[in-house]
C-alpha positions as MATLAB code, in Angstrom:
seq = 'XXXXXXXXXXXXXXXXXXXXXXXXXXXXXXXXXXXXXXXXXXXXXXXXXXXXXXXXXXXXXXXXX';
ca = [
       0.120    0.404   -0.080;
       2.897    2.768    0.890;
       4.333    1.431   -2.370;
       0.741    2.758   -3.765;
       0.674    6.154   -2.144;
       4.628    7.114   -3.536;
       3.442    6.211   -7.046;
       0.290    8.342   -6.408;
       2.431   11.393   -5.014;
       4.925   10.687   -7.631;
       2.424   10.951  -10.233;
       1.011   14.168   -8.668;
       3.975   15.773   -8.585;
       4.644   15.344  -12.028;
       1.202   16.531  -13.567;
       0.660   20.269  -14.025;
      -2.292   21.778  -13.584;
      -4.978   23.153  -15.908;
      -7.271   25.992  -15.244;
     -10.587   26.248  -18.066;
     -12.100   29.336  -18.104;
     -15.772   29.347  -18.408;
     -17.131   32.725  -20.312;
     -21.097   33.364  -19.046;
     -22.628   34.697  -21.530;
     -25.289   36.303  -19.405;
     -22.932   38.688  -18.087;
     -23.782   42.546  -18.253;
     -21.685   43.713  -21.011;
     -20.736   40.445  -23.047;
     -23.252   41.313  -26.449;
     -21.582   44.898  -26.003;
     -18.434   43.548  -25.902;
     -18.397   40.830  -28.632;
     -20.339   43.469  -31.309;
     -17.479   45.943  -30.079;
     -14.173   43.237  -31.120;
     -16.488   41.649  -34.587;
     -17.047   45.667  -35.717;
     -12.749   46.009  -34.794;
     -12.378   43.020  -38.035;
     -15.049   44.240  -40.039;
     -13.208   44.860  -43.537;
      -9.742   43.429  -41.761;
      -7.630   42.107  -44.238;
      -6.356   39.206  -42.791;
      -9.145   38.739  -41.371;
     -10.468   37.339  -44.602;
      -6.967   35.743  -45.181;
      -7.680   33.070  -42.328;
     -11.268   32.541  -42.503;
     -10.805   32.046  -46.469;
      -7.600   29.419  -44.884;
     -10.167   27.840  -42.282;
     -12.783   26.804  -44.612;
      -9.933   25.661  -47.165;
      -8.606   23.466  -44.687;
     -11.940   22.012  -42.632;
     -12.653   18.907  -43.345;
     -17.048   18.499  -43.929;
     -16.745   15.125  -45.273;
     -20.296   13.490  -43.530;
     -21.499   16.831  -42.553;
     -25.310   17.840  -43.743;
     -26.080   22.103  -44.137;
];
């Protein structure tokens, strides 16, 4: 049993913690912030370029619209 405990402790020492943040979409101002960020990207050449790349590289095999 002691050996098992030592193994668990070693495993825990080797693992890093992961923090997962969840966005609160009901928070006051969330919609306004989304609109603000979207407006900043409107007609942005780099945004158009990355969206075209993502569209071209997406695998939609078996998907139905």
